[in-house]
C-alpha positions as CSV (number, residue, x, y, z in Angstrom):
1,M,150.3,80.7,166.3
2,R,149.1,84.3,165.7
3,K,149.9,84.1,162.1
4,K,147.9,81.1,161.6
5,L,145.0,82.7,163.3
6,K,145.2,85.8,161.1
7,I,145.2,83.6,158.0
8,A,142.4,81.7,159.3
9,A,140.5,84.8,160.0
10,A,141.1,86.3,156.7
11,I,139.7,83.0,154.9
12,V,136.6,83.1,157.1
13,V,135.9,86.7,156.2
14,G,136.4,85.9,152.5
15,L,134.0,83.0,152.7
16,A,131.3,85.2,154.7
17,L,131.5,87.7,151.9
18,L,131.1,85.2,149.2
19,A,128.1,83.7,151.1
20,A,126.6,87.2,151.6
21,L,126.8,87.9,147.9
22,A,125.3,84.6,147.0
23,L,122.4,85.3,149.4
24,F,122.1,88.9,147.8
25,L,121.9,87.5,144.2
26,Q,119.3,85.1,145.2
27,S,117.1,87.7,146.9
28,V,117.4,90.2,144.0
29,N,115.6,89.5,140.7
30,I,118.1,90.2,137.9
31,P,116.3,89.5,134.7
32,V,119.5,89.3,132.6
33,L,120.6,86.4,135.0
34,D,117.2,84.8,135.0
35,P,116.3,84.5,131.3
36,K,112.8,83.5,130.0
37,G,113.6,83.2,126.3
38,L,116.1,81.4,123.9
39,I,118.1,84.5,123.1
40,A,118.2,85.7,126.7
41,H,119.5,82.1,127.8
42,E,122.3,82.2,125.2
43,Q,123.3,85.8,126.2
44,R,123.4,84.8,129.9
45,N,125.5,81.9,129.1
46,L,127.8,84.1,127.1
47,I,128.0,86.5,130.2
48,I,128.9,83.8,132.6
49,F,131.5,82.2,130.3
50,T,133.1,85.6,129.8
51,V,133.2,86.4,133.6
52,I,134.8,82.9,134.3
53,L,137.3,83.2,131.8
54,S,138.3,86.7,133.1
55,L,138.7,85.3,136.5
56,F,141.7,83.4,135.3
57,V,143.5,86.8,135.1
58,I,141.6,88.7,137.9
59,V,141.9,86.2,140.6
60,P,145.7,85.7,140.4
61,V,146.4,89.5,140.1
62,Y,144.4,90.4,143.3
63,A,145.8,87.3,145.1
64,M,149.4,88.2,144.3
65,T,148.7,91.9,145.2
66,I,147.7,90.9,148.6
67,L,150.4,88.4,149.0
68,F,153.1,90.7,147.9
69,A,151.9,93.5,150.1
70,W,151.7,91.2,153.1
71,R,155.1,89.2,152.4
72,Y,157.2,92.2,151.5
73,R,155.8,94.6,154.1
74,E,158.4,96.8,156.0
75,H,158.9,94.7,159.3
76,H,158.7,91.2,157.6
77,K,162.4,89.9,158.4
78,T,162.3,86.6,156.6
79,S,161.4,88.0,153.1
80,R,163.9,87.6,150.4
81,H,165.7,90.7,149.2
82,A,167.0,90.6,145.7
83,P,168.0,94.1,144.6
84,E,169.9,92.8,141.5
85,W,166.9,90.9,140.1
86,A,166.0,92.0,136.6
87,K,163.5,89.7,135.1
88,S,162.0,86.1,135.1
89,H,161.3,84.2,131.8
90,V,158.5,82.4,133.6
91,I,156.8,85.4,134.9
92,E,157.2,87.0,131.5
93,G,155.7,84.1,129.9
94,L,152.7,84.1,132.3
95,M,152.2,88.0,132.0
96,W,151.9,87.6,128.1
97,G,150.8,84.1,127.4
98,V,147.8,83.9,129.7
99,P,146.0,87.1,128.4
100,L,147.0,86.2,124.9
101,V,145.2,82.8,125.3
102,I,142.3,84.5,126.9
103,I,141.9,87.0,124.0
104,L,142.2,84.2,121.3
105,I,139.4,82.4,123.0
106,L,137.2,85.6,123.3
107,S,138.0,86.3,119.7
108,V,136.6,83.0,118.5
109,V,133.4,83.3,120.8
110,T,132.8,86.8,119.7
111,W,133.0,85.8,116.0
112,R,130.6,82.9,116.6
113,T,127.9,84.7,118.7
114,S,128.2,87.9,116.4
115,H,126.5,85.6,114.0
116,S,124.3,83.2,115.8
117,L,122.9,86.2,118.0
118,D,122.6,88.8,115.1
119,P,119.3,90.6,116.0
120,F,118.3,90.4,112.2
121,R,118.7,86.6,112.1
122,P,115.3,84.8,112.3
123,I,115.0,82.3,115.2
124,D,114.6,78.8,113.9
125,S,111.1,77.5,114.6
126,N,108.3,75.4,113.0
127,K,105.8,78.0,114.2
128,K,105.0,81.0,112.0
129,P,106.6,84.3,113.5
130,L,104.3,87.1,114.8
131,T,105.2,90.5,113.6
132,I,104.9,93.5,116.0
133,Q,105.9,96.9,114.6
134,V,107.3,99.2,117.5
135,V,107.4,102.8,117.5
136,S,109.1,104.8,120.2
137,L,107.4,108.2,121.2
138,Q,108.0,110.8,123.7
139,W,107.8,109.1,126.3
140,K,106.0,105.9,125.5
141,W,105.8,102.8,123.2
142,L,103.3,102.2,120.4
143,F,103.0,98.5,119.4
144,I,101.3,97.6,116.2
145,Y,100.1,94.2,115.0
146,P,99.9,94.6,111.2
147,E,98.2,91.2,110.7
148,Q,95.7,91.3,113.5
149,K,94.9,95.1,112.8
150,I,95.3,96.2,116.4
151,A,97.6,98.3,118.4
152,T,98.6,98.9,121.9
153,V,100.5,101.4,124.0
154,N,103.1,100.5,126.8
155,Y,101.8,96.8,126.8
156,F,101.8,94.0,124.3
157,Q,101.1,90.3,124.3
158,M,102.9,87.5,122.5
159,P,102.2,83.8,122.4
160,K,104.4,81.5,124.3
161,D,107.2,79.7,122.1
162,V,106.2,81.6,119.0
163,P,109.1,83.7,117.5
164,V,108.4,87.4,117.3
165,T,109.6,89.7,114.7
166,F,110.0,93.2,116.0
167,E,110.1,96.0,113.3
168,I,111.3,99.1,115.2
169,T,111.3,102.7,114.2
170,S,111.0,106.1,116.1
171,D,108.8,109.1,115.9
172,A,111.0,111.0,118.6
173,P,114.7,111.2,119.6
174,M,116.6,107.9,119.2
175,N,115.9,105.3,121.7
176,S,116.7,101.8,122.5
177,F,114.2,99.1,122.9
178,W,115.1,96.4,125.5
179,I,113.3,93.5,127.3
180,P,116.1,92.2,129.7
181,A,114.4,89.0,130.5
182,L,114.0,87.9,126.6
183,G,117.4,89.3,125.5
184,S,118.8,92.0,123.3
185,Q,118.5,95.7,122.9
186,I,118.4,97.5,119.7
187,Y,118.2,101.2,118.7
188,S,115.0,102.9,117.3
189,M,115.7,105.6,114.9
190,N,113.4,108.0,112.8
191,G,113.5,107.5,109.1
192,M,114.5,103.7,109.3
193,T,113.5,100.3,110.4
194,T,115.5,98.0,112.4
195,K,114.6,94.3,113.5
196,L,114.9,92.2,116.3
197,H,113.8,88.5,116.7
198,L,112.9,87.2,120.1
199,V,110.9,84.4,121.8
200,A,109.4,83.8,125.2
201,N,109.7,80.4,126.4
202,E,107.7,80.8,129.7
203,V,104.4,82.4,130.4
204,G,104.7,85.6,132.4
205,K,105.0,89.4,132.4
206,Y,108.1,90.9,131.5
207,N,109.5,94.5,132.1
208,G,110.7,96.4,129.1
209,M,112.2,99.7,128.9
210,S,113.9,102.5,127.0
211,A,117.6,101.8,127.2
212,N,118.8,105.2,125.9
213,I,118.4,108.5,127.5
214,S,115.9,110.5,125.5
215,G,114.8,113.6,127.5
216,A,112.7,114.5,130.5
217,G,110.4,111.4,130.5
218,F,113.1,108.8,129.9
219,A,112.9,107.3,133.4
220,D,109.1,106.5,133.1
221,M,109.4,105.2,129.5
222,K,108.6,101.6,130.4
223,F,106.3,98.8,129.1
224,V,105.0,95.4,129.9
225,A,105.6,92.4,127.6
226,E,103.2,89.5,128.6
227,A,103.8,85.8,127.0
228,V,100.7,83.8,127.3
229,E,99.4,80.6,125.9
230,P,98.5,80.8,122.3
231,A,94.8,80.2,123.0
232,D,94.8,83.1,125.5
233,F,96.7,85.4,122.8
234,I,93.8,84.6,120.3
235,K,91.1,85.6,122.8
236,W,93.1,88.8,123.6
237,V,93.3,89.9,120.0
238,A,89.7,89.1,119.3
239,G,88.6,91.3,122.4
240,I,90.6,94.2,120.9
241,Q,89.3,93.9,117.5
242,K,85.7,94.4,119.0
243,S,86.7,97.8,120.5
244,T,85.5,101.1,119.1
245,N,88.7,102.9,119.9
246,E,90.3,103.3,116.6
247,L,93.9,104.4,115.7
248,D,93.7,106.5,112.8
249,L,96.3,109.2,111.5
250,A,94.4,111.9,113.6
251,E,94.4,109.7,116.8
252,Y,98.1,108.8,116.2
253,E,99.2,112.7,115.8
254,E,97.6,113.2,119.4
255,L,99.2,110.0,120.8
256,A,102.6,111.2,119.4
257,K,102.6,114.5,121.4
258,P,105.2,114.4,124.2
259,S,103.7,113.1,127.4
260,S,104.7,110.4,130.2
261,H,103.1,108.1,132.6
262,V,100.7,107.1,129.7
263,H,98.2,104.3,130.8
264,T,97.9,101.1,128.5
265,T,95.6,101.8,125.7
266,E,94.2,99.4,123.0
267,Y,93.2,100.4,119.5
268,V,91.6,98.8,116.3
269,L,94.1,99.8,113.6
270,A,92.2,102.1,111.4
271,K,95.3,103.0,109.2
272,E,96.9,99.8,108.1
273,D,100.2,101.3,106.7
274,L,100.8,103.5,109.9
275,H,104.1,102.1,110.5
276,R,105.3,102.7,107.1
277,T,103.8,106.2,107.2
278,I,105.8,107.1,110.3
279,V,109.1,105.8,108.7
280,M,108.5,107.8,105.5
281,K,107.6,111.0,107.1
282,Y,111.4,111.3,107.8
283,M,112.7,109.9,104.5
284,A,110.8,111.9,101.8
285,P,107.8,114.1,101.2
286,A,104.7,112.3,100.6
287,G,104.3,111.5,96.8
288,S,107.9,111.8,96.3
289,S,109.6,109.8,93.6
290,K,112.1,108.8,96.4
291,E,109.4,107.3,98.6
292,G,109.5,103.9,96.6
293,E,113.2,104.0,96.5
294,H,113.6,104.2,100.5
295,A,110.5,102.1,101.4
296,G,112.4,98.8,101.7
297,G,115.5,100.4,103.3
298,H,116.7,98.9,106.5
299,D,119.5,99.6,108.9
300,H,120.8,97.4,111.7
301,G,121.2,100.4,114.0
302,G,121.4,98.1,117.0
303,S,123.6,97.0,119.8
304,G,123.2,93.6,118.7
305,R,121.9,90.5,120.7
């Protein structure tokens, strides 16, 4: 009777822990598990699939660890003692066969998702992509809209359901650009341009951050990405285009100086090739014959989607 009560108590405790974990996950906002865009949604599904597949090994291993510790404890009188036991072909088959099958499945999934979630791969859509050029600075983010001739600091807008092509570089130590609710992170490095394609399928404000330690102001190197209706995006752009706050090379040099806790700032883009100028300053001296040679160079430099 006491044995049955102990088993029942263990089951109740286990279920209570699972219920507590479920309540905790519901009360905490984890953007990676609550995707707001196509890429993030596919990544979330990949994470869940991998975890469930891994549980086919993890659950039996932990269950057997507890079972063996209980069954073969010192004072257990009915446990079978087999000192001459050498091996079991069934156990050997399970030990090697199950992990092998899991590895094969993960290999196929990894191969497929490495191509389907390649950050350089454009998102299929009948809508024209929006280009946003991203520059990581110490310790802030500059967003340049080359077609709209505007720029912002630590905040940007994008129309809902419109694919966005991010062209990312750095004018500071290497960093990593990440919007957890929309998916992916990819490195920003000076002297080169990396690309990332994302889309927001829901209106809302999504936190972005630096995902690579880059000095004293790293912890506060955050930004907000807001997805809005296309009509609201047009109004927002038009409002900035009327501003007298211009971002020319001199203003950019001031902005690029190390600083943290920088408030959202909006500019009219006075220097149209600013992003290219930032990239090229690390590639070759101005006017060098190598400039044209490197201008189109890109590097993945990313952690993938």
